[in-house]
KOLKOLDREN-425254 format. One line per 2 residues: their letters; for each residue x, y, z of N, C-alpha, C. Coordinates in steps of 0.001 Angstrom, whole numbers, plus 500000, padded with zeros to 6 digits. Each point is the difference from the previous one (the first is absolute). Layout:
! residues N
A = X/Y/Z/X/Y/Z/X/Y/Z  ...
! end
This chain:
! residues 120
VQ = 237859/250232/809299/499632/501346/500433/501218/500652/500652  500245/501237/499636/501094/500777/500598/499438/501249/500658
VV = 500579/500334/501134/499635/501225/500708/501281/500807/500192  500013/501221/499509/501216/500809/500029/499714/501350/500639
ES = 500796/500336/501012/499869/501297/500666/501097/500941/499520  499735/501286/500159/501010/501026/499742/499662/501227/500819
GG = 500985/500893/500127/499741/501289/500616/500582/500197/501380  500669/499018/500561/500608/500195/501307/501203/500916/499916
GL = 500569/500298/501163/501176/500854/500025/500241/500573/501366  500891/500991/500033/500373/500680/501239/499359/501384/500015
VQ = 499355/500334/501110/499337/501285/500116/500139/500501/501434  500002/501308/500179/500059/500563/501345/498628/499944/500663
AG = 499998/499994/501309/498749/500015/500737/499145/501192/499559  498715/499738/499833/499087/501023/499517/499821/499996/498493
GS = 500837/499246/499314/499935/499938/498550/498970/499005/499498  499989/499826/498677/499009/499136/499355/500671/499056/499012
LR = 499373/498859/499805/500387/499044/498967/498736/499362/499446  500082/499556/498755/498892/499281/499389/500496/498661/499495
LS = 499400/498939/500511/500336/498664/499563/499013/499537/498943  500517/499249/499029/499161/499439/498944/500149/498494/499974
CA = 498929/499326/499575/500016/498541/499907/499185/499591/498790  500545/499075/499228/499284/499494/498839/500056/498477/499997
AS = 498851/499386/499789/499904/498545/499874/499765/499658/498538  500694/498981/499527/499864/499602/498599/500014/498484/499888
GS = 499519/499523/498861/499962/498566/499778/498597/499529/499684  499787/498710/500205/498712/499393/499693/499043/500211/501174
IF = 499305/501136/499986/499141/500404/501099/498551/500044/499535  499131/499310/500742/498579/500012/499665/499304/501191/500653
SF = 500232/500206/501280/499385/501141/500689/500776/500294/501278  499863/501222/500473/500659/500430/501229/498993/500050/501150
NV = 500453/499632/501171/499205/500206/501206/500564/501217/500726  500869/499759/500932/500580/501086/500788/501473/500172/499636
MG = 500430/501236/499909/501426/500295/499868/500405/500860/501187  501230/499839/500430/500395/500733/501193/501491/500168/500138
WY = 500347/500771/500996/501395/500263/500351/500253/499526/501428  501127/499338/500160/500468/499553/501298/501414/500521/500184
RQ = 500477/500003/501220/501381/500422/500234/500629/499154/501092  501321/499926/499932/500757/499260/501006/501245/500780/500362
AP = 500066/500400/501248/501169/500696/500520/500987/498969/500562  501272/500363/500097/500994/499053/500529/499616/499482/501387
GK = 500035/498697/500158/499690/499392/501282/498534/499918/500340  499138/500403/499066/498561/499983/500265/499292/499124/498988
ER = 498767/499631/500333/499198/499208/499075/499400/500900/498913  499661/499377/498899/499332/500739/498933/498612/500424/500475
EL = 499642/501253/499708/498707/500517/500439/499255/500633/498837  498678/499965/500124/499151/500627/498991/500104/501519/500110
VA = 500097/500657/498857/499987/501457/499955/498651/500497/499496  499603/499520/498822/498745/500438/499402/499559/498995/498951
TI = 498683/499875/499834/499451/499144/498952/498882/500732/499273  499722/499552/498782/498894/500541/499217/499341/498837/499272
SS = 498687/499934/500089/499259/498911/499371/499711/500327/498539  499489/499021/499288/499646/500223/498596/498906/501055/499882
GG = 499206/500168/501031/498953/501007/499980/500450/501356/500507  501263/500087/500420/500533/501291/500427/499980/500237/501504
TT = 499564/499030/500770/500011/500166/501459/501429/499934/500519  500367/500979/500823/501361/500072/500515/500043/499694/501496
NY = 501177/499556/500427/500225/499675/501404/501432/500379/500332  500201/500629/501152/501334/500455/500391/500314/499559/501424
TD = 501267/499739/500254/500405/499816/501376/499981/501361/500692  499743/499999/501301/499781/501259/500703/501176/500975/499882
SV = 501206/499489/499980/501169/500875/500041/500196/500815/498723  499316/499651/498924/500174/500748/498746/498746/500758/499581
KG = 498922/499840/500742/498758/500696/499639/500224/501507/499988  499507/500638/498950/500148/501435/499854/501303/500420/499333
RF = 500937/499054/499841/501289/500315/499375/500198/499251/498683  499524/498764/499936/500167/499169/498807/498665/499855/499282
TI = 500077/499892/498677/498809/499770/499189/500280/498900/498983  499154/498976/500005/500118/498928/499015/498977/500243/498896
SR = 500387/499721/498763/499088/500193/498884/500328/499000/498898  499052/499805/499110/500220/499112/498858/500052/500843/498738
GN = 500785/499552/499049/500075/500672/498729/498791/499667/499133  499924/500671/498856/498909/499721/499068/500033/498543/499546
AK = 501196/499501/499826/500168/498570/499753/499943/499308/501350  499125/499038/500154/499752/499385/501300/501216/499278/500554
NT = 501033/499833/499195/501151/499243/500468/501047/500850/500693  499710/501288/500197/500970/500879/500649/499430/500566/501300
VY = 500891/500195/500959/499611/500606/501264/501125/500917/500458  499628/501085/500656/500965/501002/500434/499855/500223/501507
LQ = 501082/500443/500600/499972/500414/501394/500683/501363/500095  499198/501026/500215/500529/501346/500206/500281/500161/501483
MN = 501241/500278/500337/500413/500099/501394/500456/501425/500283  499273/500693/500848/500320/501376/500389/500376/500064/501475
SL = 500617/501085/500388/500391/500207/501406/500726/498782/500553  500956/499532/499255/500717/498786/500390/500780/500200/501283
KP = 500071/498912/500769/500712/500001/501273/501098/498930/499969  501026/500165/500838/501029/498949/500053/499415/498623/500285
GD = 498919/499931/500745/499354/498728/500305/499361/499330/498795  499905/500724/498882/499468/499400/498766/501085/499257/499215
TA = 501231/500098/500453/501097/499329/499317/499784/498487/499998  500015/499411/498817/499743/498565/499860/500144/499623/498533
VY = 499970/498696/499745/499829/499518/498640/498492/499873/499769  499528/500614/498937/498576/499996/499688/499722/498976/498901
YC = 499016/499153/500259/499636/498939/499071/498586/500203/499470  499841/499742/498723/498671/500023/499393/499452/498573/499990
NA = 498725/499888/500310/499320/498710/499964/498792/500094/499094  499835/498975/499158/498833/499930/499109/499275/498683/500265
AL = 498761/500107/500434/499141/498827/500169/499103/499920/498777  500170/498941/499225/499322/499965/498709/499625/498572/499612
KV = 499194/499921/498948/499620/498707/499431/500675/499854/498638  500478/498809/499747/500630/499741/498704/499062/499249/499069
WA = 498827/499619/500523/498977/499389/499177/498647/500258/500639  498924/499629/499312/498647/500331/500443/499489/499036/501059
GP = 500815/499646/500940/499586/499135/501085/500026/500743/501315  499807/499306/501109/499894/500682/501297/501321/500330/500664
TT = 501096/499452/499530/501276/500127/500705/500676/501331/499727  500393/500657/501084/500774/501240/499913/501439/499717/500409
YN = 500932/500511/499248/501416/499803/500268/500644/501321/500408  500982/499906/500872/500754/501172/500444/501356/500037/499328
YW = 500328/501148/499431/501301/500198/499387/500668/501212/500635  501319/499881/500192/500771/501069/500641/501054/500545/499054
GQ = 500257/501294/500105/501123/500590/499316/501280/499772/500770  501099/500494/499444/501315/499764/500599/500319/500991/501112
GT = 499219/501049/500100/500200/500998/501039/500800/501189/499520  499721/501152/500595/500748/501211/499696/500311/500708/501320
QV = 501238/500440/500137/500456/500591/501268/499548/501450/500108  499415/500332/501129/499677/501381/500347/500776/500349/501270
TV = 500820/501034/499914/500787/500439/501153/499688/501463/500272  499584/500282/501231/499669/501357/500405/501018/500447/501042
SS = 500742/501043/499670/501023/500496/500919/499433/501109/500879  500528/500089/501209/499509/501017/500949/500760/501303/499869
! end
């Protein structure tokens, strides 16, 4: 299974970016997909998640500014980021919690990360 992110870059404060993530490979079903971020010197933190049923969850600092969504193909997830702040600067990682067979075990897969830099 591969998880690949795209869409990071440099943007001024107040601007917008859209991150994309696609999971591919031998996948039986998806559970939760989400976005995490890690700023220099800090631990990785949850940004937003979306369940297979469409339930979303956001960390408080991005509520009202970021929107997570899934594509028509269940293997894709997007993060629309508006009103960006310098504090949003981090490497953003996509996570896919999925099953590779029809059993009870769920596996976590991570992408390589994409840099988001917000200048003041």
